N, C-alpha and C positions, 0 to 999 in steps of 0.2 A: 625443153630437152628433147632431142630426137634420137630414136633408137631404130637401127635396122639390123636384122640378123637373118642369116641363111639357114639357121638351125631352128628346131623346135624351141618354143619358149622355155627358157631355163630360169633358175632362181634369180639370177642377176637381172634378167629382163622383167621378171614378175615384180621384184622389189622396186624397180624404177617406175613400172606402171602404177603400183600402189601409191607411189609418192606423187603421182599426178601427171606422169608423162603419157602422151598418146603415142601409139605406134602400130606397126603392122609387120607381117613377115613377108619378105620377098622370096620365099622358098622356091617358087616356080620360075623365077627369073634366071636366065642363063648367066654364066660367069662373064661372058663378053658384055652382056647388057649391063651388069652391075659395074663393070669397069668403065664402060662408056658413060654411065651416069656419074661416076666419080670424077672423070676427066671433065665432063660437061660442067658440073657445078663448081669444080675447083677453078675453072676459067671464068666463072661469073655468070654463065648462061643459065637459063631456066631448064629444068629437068623435064618439063611437060612433053616435048616431042618424043623422048625416049620412054618415059613412063607409060605412055598410052599403049605401048606394045607389050607391057608386062602383065602377068597374071597375078593379081593381088590376092593375098589370103589374109583376112583381118585377123588380128590378134585377139585372143580371148583372156580375160582376167576377171576373177569373181568380183573384184572391187577396185577399179581404177582410181576412183575418188568417191567421196560422198555424193557427188552430183552426177556421176556417170557409172552406169552398170551395163552389163551385157557386152555386146560387141563394139569394139572401137573401130570407127570408120577409117578408111584410108586417109592419109594426109592430103590436104588441099594446099599446103604451103610447100610446093615442089621445090622452089628455089633453095630452101635451106635443108632439103632432105639429106644430102650427103655431106654436110659440113662436118659432121662427126667423123667422117672417113677420109677427110682431105689428106693427101699423101704427106708424110713427114710429121704427123702429130701423134702424140701419146696422150690419152685422155685419162687424167687422174682427177676426179672431182674434188674440189670445186674449180680447179684451174686446168688449163690446157698447156701441156709442155711440148716443146718440139722434140721429135724423135731425131737424134743426132748420131750419125755413124762416127766412130772414133778416127781421128787423124793418125796416120801411120808414119813411122820413120823409115828412112832409106838407109841401107847398109853403106858404110863409107869409112872415112878416116877423120882424125881430129882436124878441126879448122887450123889454118896456119897461124903461126905466132903473131903475124900482123893482124889477123882477124880475131884472135883469141878473146879479147875483151868485149866482143860483140855477140858472144854466146854464153848461155848458161848450161850448166852441166848437172845432170841428175843421174842417180844410180839406175842402171837397167835392171828391171825386176823380172824374176823368173816365175810368172804366175799366170792368172787368167784375166785378161783385159775386161773391164767392166765400166759401163756408163751408168751412173747412178741418178735416178730421178726421185727427187724429193718434192712431193706435190704441195706441201705446206698444210696438209690436213691429217698429218700423222701416218701417211702411207709412204712406202718405199718400194721402188722397182729397180732391179738390177738387170741390165741387159748385156749379153756377151758381145763380142765383136761381130758375130753373125746376126745380131738382133734378137737372139733367143732370150726369153725371160728365164733368168737363172736365180731369181729371188729365193725360191724354195730350198735351194741347196745350202744356203748360208743363213740360217735362222739367227745366229748370234749378231748378225749385222742389222737386224730389224730395229733396235733402239736408235740407230742413226737417223731414222725417220723424223724424229722430233728435235734433232740437234740444232736446226735453224728456226724452230718455232713455226710460225705461219708463213715464213718466207719460202717460196717455191725456188728450186734450183736444179740444174743439171750439172753433174760433176763427172770428171773423167778420172779413172784410177785403175788399180790392179789388185786382184784378190790373191794373197800369198798364204802358203802354209810354211811355217817356220820351223827349222830344226832346233836342237837343243842350244845351238850357239847363235840363234836369232837370224840364221840365213834362210833365204827362200829355198824350199825343197819341192820341185815340181812333182816328183814321184809321190810325195806325201799328199800333195793337193789333188792328185788324180783320184784318190779315194773319195773325195768330196764332190768332184765336178759332175758326176752322173746321178746325183741324188735329188734332182728337182722334183721327180715323182715318187720320192721315198722320204716323206717328211719325218717319219719316225726315226729312221736311221740317221738322217741329217741331224736331228735334234740330239741323238745320243753322241754322235761324233763331235758335234759343236760343244758338248759339255766336257769331252775329254781331250780333244785336239782342235781348238777353235782356229779359225783363219784370221788373217789380219788384212785390212783393206787400206792401201796407201792411195791418197788422193793427190793428184799432181796438176789438176786444171779445173777451172770453173768455166762452163760454156754458156749458162743461162742463169740469171739471178734476179729474183723479184720482178719477173715479167719482162726483163730486158735481155736481149741477145748480147753476149759478149764475144761472139765469134769474130767481129771485125776489129776488136781491140788487140793491141800488141801482146806478145807473151809477157812482157814486163808488167803491163797493167793488169792482165788477167791474174798473174801470179800475186800481185799485191792484193787483188780482191780475195783470192783464195786464202792467203795468209791472214787477212783480216777476219775471216770466218772462224778461225781458231778451232778447226775440226780435229780435235785430238781426244779420243775416247778409249775405252777399254780394248776395242777391236778395230780401231781405225785411227789413222794419223796423216798428217801432212809432212812428208819428208822434205829435208832442206834441199835447196838448189844453190850451186856455186857459180858465181859470174866470174868468167876468166879462169885461169889456172887449170886449163884442160888437161895438160900433161900430167900434173900432179894428181888430179882427180882420177884419171885413168889408172895410174900406178897404184893409187890407194884401193881401187876396186880389185886389182889383181893381188895385192898383198892380203886382202881380207877374203879371197876366195869368192868374190861376187861375180855375177854373170857378165857385167860390162857397164857401159856408159851410154847415156842418151844426150846428145848435144842439141840445144834448141836456140835458134837465132832470137835475139831479144826483140827484134822488130817484127817477128812473124805472127801473122794472124792464124786463126784456127781454121783448117781446111777439112771439113768433114769427109771421111771416107777416102781421102787422098793420101797416097804414099809420097810425101813431100821431101824435097831437099832441104827445106827449112828445119827439119828434124833429122839428125843423123844418129844411127845406132852402131855402136862398136861393141862387138861381142869378144870377151876375153877367150882365146882359144889356147889349148894346151897341145903339146906334141908327145907322141909316145911310139915306141918300137912295138911291133906286133909280129906274130908268126902266122902265116896263112895256113889254115887247116881244112879249107873247103871252099866251094863256090856254088853259086846258083845261076843256072843258065839264063841268058837274057831272052827277052821276047821282042817281037816286032823287028825293028831294024838292028837289034842286038842279037838276033837269032844266031846260034853258033859261037857266041862270045859270052864271057862272063857278065852277068847283069850285076852281081855283087860278089864280094869275097867274104868268107867267114873267118874271122881272126881271133887269136887267143893270146894269152900271156901265161908265163910259167907260174904255177902255184905249187904248194907242198903236195897236192894230190895229183898233179900232172898239168897238162895244158888246159887252162881255163878259158872257155869261150867268153869273149867280151863284146861281141857284136858283129853286125854285118855292115860292110862298107860298099856303097854303090855309086859313089861320085868321086870325081877328082882325076879321071883319066881323059887323055885325048884319044881319038880313034886308033891312032897308031899304037899308043901304049896299051890300049885294051887288047889289040890283036897280039902284041908281043906277050902280054900277060896270059892270054889264052894258050899259047904254045907251051909256056913254062908250067901251067897248071896241068895240061894233058900229060906232060912228061913226068909229073909227080903224082899221077893218079894212084889211088889204092882203094881197096874195098872196105877198109876199116876206118871208123871215125876216130880221129886222133885226140879229140877232146875228152876230158875226164868224165863229162856227162854230155850225152848227145843233145845238141840244141834243137829247139823246135823250128826246123827249117825243111819243110817238105820239098822233095826234089833235089836236095843237096848232093853234090859230088864231093868226095873226100880226097884229100891229097896228103902226102907225107909232108909234115910241117918243117920244110927246109927253107922256104922262101921267107926272107925278112923284109918287112915293109915299115914305112913310117906314116902315121896317120895324125890328123889334126882333129880335135874334138873340144866340146865346151866343158862339160862336166861328166861325172859318172853317177850312175844310179847307186842305191845302197848295195846292190848285188854286184857292183863293179862293172856294169855294162857301160859302154861309151855312149854319150849323147851327142847328136849331130856330128857323126864322124865323117871325115872325107879323106881320101887317099892323097898323100903327098908324093911319095916316091918309093920305088923298090931300093933296097939296100944290098946290092950284089957284093959289096965290099965286106959284108958281115956274114959270118956263119950264125946259126941260131945260138950257139954257146957264147959267142962274142957279143951278141946284141944285148940291149938293155930291156928286152921284152919280159920284164918281171911284173907280176901283178902287185900293185902297192897294197899296203895295209889300209883298207878302206874303213876299218873300225877306229883308226887312230884319230 
């Protein structure tokens, strides 16, 4: 076992040394030198030419083994020095698992009717993407799309570590927080996502509002990479694992019948659909046309109550408009909309906003929007959005069009009953 660290010896290193590993600290080596070493050994060359220029600091441990005491000398086996740091590896003793970036879907439309039977359809989940590493030794690591270790935020998922026994695996999935009707609620999940460094709070929330992990792909299994296999073969391997537990499951996938699948997600208020070509291989880190995501979007009338000045090339123009809908208490702020205009439309909108300027905020409660300019809410707009938060705010809103044919009274800009 080889250990390299740029930090002072910590308990992890000390435990490894006590178990019989030899090691040293390369604390005085520069970052460039370390990276050069990694690249050199990853290519199969000896590290010796680089390591001669490093300043070595021997590691000290009170008892490396019964036969070795005092100071451990620097390694003489330079060729293997950086094998523990080869790019793209996650080291979970006793096995080495590949670090795999998740494959991403491309926004698009349903496959044609002629191609429909060549695709599988899965529900698009509204959660946090997670690649799951099961080392086969009872340990579990969850990594976000960014590569960040998020294991500590979801302690209720730790029992998954033993679900496959001693078989190591890398799985792809998504962490969800479910509402009372079993639908994913991203706002609810946000209260859990930042708790990696707060294990106590994470444990308390896990007991009262546990998350659920849906697993939709298997990327590595029993020491074998499944990336070159087709979606159909990977899916069969995944289903054979029967990974269904108290806080995790393998959702179903439908082959063909894409139109019916999409309509079903809309009818049940779900985020959308992911279409996956049956013959597609897994492309780590790639936004691929072999996977297509379709988000269910809704349309609503809104009243413009203010705007935020643009910056850069948008200086002098609205960067976003602040919109609201009628509520019993007055005009309720439902969000800011900053996309959906052409340059000409933005210029036209700027003139209309200046003509409607007022010093008073028209919303029943002043939104947190520093630098906002207020307008009399007489402009009716139509926006597209995905879902609403519990407070009624629009998620992923984009501008569709002005409605000069409608007065505010004639519009359908009414806040729906979000408690229903």
